[in-house]
N, C-alpha and C positions, 0 to 999 in steps of 0.2 A: 572645765575650770572657767570661772568668770575672769575675763581678761579686761584690764583697764587700759584705755587708749590715752595717749598723752594729750593734754590740753593746757592752755594758759588762759585764764579768765580775767576780764577787766575788774577793777576794784569795785565797780558799781554792781557787779553781779552778786546776788545772794548766793554765797559759796555752796552751801550744802542743802539748799532748798530742793526737795525732790521734784525736779521738773523733768521734761523729756530729755532727749539726747543733747549732748554738748558738742560744740565744734571748736577747733583750734582758733584762738584769738590772742592778741598781744596782751600781756598781763601788766597791770600797774604795779609799781613797787609796793610790797607789803609794808605795813608799819612795823616798828621794832618789836612790838609785843606779840605779833602773830606767829604761830608755829606752822611750818610747812607740813602738809599731810598728803597722803594718797587715799582716795576714797573709791568705793564701789557701791552699787545699788543692790538691795535685796531682791532676788528674782525667784520666780516659780518656774520649775522645770522638772524634767524627768532625770533621775540619776541612777546609775547602775548600783545594785546592791552587791557590794564587794566586801568580803570579810578577809582581813589580813591577820596573820598569826605567825609565830615562830615555830617551825616544825623541827623534828629530830628524825634523822635517817635511821631506819631499822632494817637489818638484813631480812631478805625474803625467807631464807632458810639458814639456820646455823647448825652445823654438825661437828661434834667433837669426835674425832676418829681415835678409837682405842684399839689396843691389841686384844684379841680373843684367846690368845694362848700365851703361856710363859715361855719366853725365848730371848735370844740375843739379837739385837738389831744388826743386820748384815750390811744393808745399804739404804741410804735415803735418796730418793729420786726427785724430790721437789726442792725448790728454793723458796725461802720465806717471801711472802708477798706475790707469789706467782699465780697467774690466772690458769686454773686447771679445768679440764672437762671431765664430766662423769665418765668413769672407767679408766682414767689415767693411773698408772702405777705410782704409788706414793712411797711405800716403804717395803723392803724385803727383809724378812727375819730368817735366822738360821734354821733350816728345816731338817738337819741330819737326825736329831733325836726323834722327830715325828716320822721320818722315813723308816727308821728302825722299828718304831711301834707298828707301822703299817705292815712291814715284813713279818713281824711276829704274829700279828693277827691273821695274816694270810696263811702262815704255816699252821697255826692252830686250826684254821678252817679245813685245810687239806687233811690233817690228822683226823679230825672229828668226822669229816665226810667219809673217810675210809672205815672208821668204826661204825658209822651209821649204815653203810652198805653191808658190812658183815652182819650187823644185827638184823637187817632186813632179810638177808638170805636165811639166817637161822630161824627167823619168825616164819618164813614161808615153809621151811622144812618141818617145823613142829606143827604147822597147820595141817600138813598132810598126815603126820603121825597121829594128830588128834582125831582127824577124820577116820583114820583106820582103827582107832581105839587102842593104839599102842601106848600113848602117854596120857597122863591125867590132865584134866582141864586146868588145874592150878599151875602146872609147869608151863603150859602154853601161855597162860596169862602173865607169867613172870617174863617170858621172852617178849611178849607184846609190849609190856611196860618199858622194858629195856630199849626196844626199838623206838618207841615214842620219845623217850628221853634223849636218845641219840639224835633224833631229828630236831628236837628243841635246841640241843647244843649247837648243831650246825646253823640254825637260824640266829642264835646268839653270836656266833662267830662272824656271820655275814653282817650283822648290825655293828659289831666291833670294827670290821673293816670299813664300813661306811663312815663310822665316827672318826676313824683314823684319817680317812681321805678328807673329811671336812676340816679336821684339825690341821692337816697339811695345807689345805687351801688357804687357811688363815695366815700363812707365812708370806703370802703376797697380798699386800693391802692396797686396794684401789680407791679412787675418789668416789664417794657415794653420790655426790652432786657436783654440778659445775659451779665454780666460784673462785674466790681469792683466798689463798692460804695465809694463815697468820704466821707468827714467829715460829722458827724451827725449835722444837722442844726436845727432840731426841737426836742422838748422833750414833754412828756405827760403833758397836762395842757396848752400848748401853743395854742393860737387862730390863725387859718390860714384863709385866704380869697381866693376866687376863682381867680386863675391866678395872684397871687400877691406874693411879696417877704415876708419872705424868702421861697425859694423852699424847698421841703421836703428832697430831696437828688439828687445828680448828679451821674449818672452811666456812666462809660466809658467802652466800649467794647474793650478789649485788645487782643482778640484772635478771628479772625485775627487782625493785626495791620498794619498801614501804617508807612513808613519811607520816609520822604521827603529830597531831597538833590539836589544840583546844580552841573552841569558840564559845561566846556567851550563849547560855541556855535558851534565851528568847528566840534564837534563830532555829531551834531544833525542829519545830513543825514545818517551817519553810524548807529546811534541808531534806526532811523525809518526803515531803511532797515532790520536791525536785527530783529526788532519786527514784521515786515511783514512776515518773514519766519517762525518764531516760537517764543515761549515765551522766553524772554531774562532773564537769571538768574541774581540775585542780592544777595550779601551777606552782612550782617550787623553784626558787632561784638561790643557788649557792652563794655564800659570802664572796664579795669582790667580783661577782659576775653580773652581767646585764642580760644574759641569755637564760630564759626560763625552760625548765624541763616540764613537759606536759604529761598529765596523768588523769586518773579518775578516782573519785571518792568511792571506796569499796567497803568501808566499815564505819558504823556509828556505835559507840559504846552503849551498853545496856543500862547505864546509870549516869546520873549527873553528879559531878563532884560538889557536894553540899558546901564544902569549905570555900570554894572559889566561884561557884555558880556557873561553871563551864561544863561542856560536854566534849569528850575526847573523840576525835575523828581520825581516820587513817586513809591516805591515798596510796594508790599503787602506780608506780612509774616504770616505764620500760627501761630507762636508764642504760641504753645501749652503749653510750660513751663513758659510762662510769663517772659522770659529773657529780652525782650525789653519792654519799658515802655513809655507811652505818655510823651512828653517833654524831654525825655532822649536823650543825644547825643550818636551816635555810629559811628564806622568807616565803611564806605560803600565801597564795591568793586563791580564793574560791568565789565564783560569781553565781549569785542566786537569782538573777534576772534584773528587773528595773522597778524602781519606785517612782510613781508618777505624781506630778503636781505637788512637789514639795518645795519649801522655801530654802534657798541655799545662799551662802555668802562665802567669800574666800576664807580659807582656814586661818590665814594670818590675822584676820580681823578679830578672832576670838582670843580674849585674854583670860587668865585665871587669877583670881584674887582669893582673899581669905573667906569670902562668902560664896565662892563658886565662880562660874564662867560669866563674863560680861563683855560688852563691846562699847566702843565710842560711837555715838550716833550724832550726825550733823543736825544743827538747828538753823532756822532761818536767820538768826542774828549773827551768823558767822562764828559760832562757838560750838564746842563739842561737849557732849554730856554722856555719862555712863548709863548703860542699860543692862540689867541682869538678863541672861538668856539661858534657855535650856537647849542643849545641843543633842543631835542624834548621830547619824553616821558621818564619817569623814571619808570622802572618796575623791582621789585625784586632786588634792589641794582645795576641795570644796567641802564645807561642813553644813549639814542639815540643821536648820533651826526649828525646834519644836515649839518653843514659846519665847515671847519677848520682843519679836519684831514683826513688822508687816511688810508685804511686798511693796516695793517702790521706795522704801526708806533708804537712807544713805548711811553707810558705816565707814569708819576709818580703817584702812588696811595697812598703813605704814605711818610712823611718826607718833604712835601712841605713847612712847616712852616719855615724851615731854608734855603730855596732856594731863590736865586735871579738869574736873567739871567747871565749865565757864571759860576755859582758855580760848582766846581768839585764834583762829586758824585761817590759813589761806591754801588754796589748792595748787599743787604742782602736777599731779596726775590724777586721773580718775574717770569714772563713768565710761 
């Protein structure tokens, strides 16, 4: 930032004439028509290319936990807003009906295994009789088909048991990811259905966490080049905080928003302290390097009028005049000047509210 040092000039000094450095001197009393102002010189220097935007927090993962079986909620093991780890028990459902179904399937398997064993013995007996020529081939084929069907029934019973065990396991519902639980949506005694509303709980993974934001499209090429060389740092500062969370740019959208002329970006932040939150706005800063040998002035010197941006420029006759300018980046209270000024010229940074073209001025601070 261009900093102005305090000086007092004698009345004989041409106030705003772009000379070299100024030194502190005793000032003569200004006339009654002069307006006190603060000034600074237009300088050429290198400035960091920093893009600032308003970002929105987005959960790294969001999971809506639903029941996979129709049952009654027996117990809820989480508290709303609780930080849970993957594998923590969240909800227990009444498993008595499913235990009965499992026992029924196991009994059916035992019955059908006994029948399959009997059919196997009969098939072996008739195989010997067929070999001895005592029974016809058709009768043997009938017993062979019966034994094959019995084996298939046993396999179906085994699959039914496996299904019953899976259904039974759904009665204990565990956290699929680590994160923060939302509002408690079900209570003991409530009936839930498979893949139906209400869901049991919504879990947001907030560590790590995404922050999405948009920047003007003219910086797209520079952003892609910076990402190709290394990870591009991004900072996000929550509202009311002066401490930034540091992360990296991890996503550039595949299209430019034609309505706004911006490109959506996304940074990933470790967010170990949970300072950033899904849906929360934050101030995002992304640094793209440095822009060298550009003209800059203090940002407070730039005024906005009906015809665009302008500044008050000092003249040798101790008056101020307006000058239309075209501005570029604003970084750390400095604004890049693309057109309208030359290095070494003097601009008014404070006191503009009382100025019109041709107003007499005297210097209170500057340069």
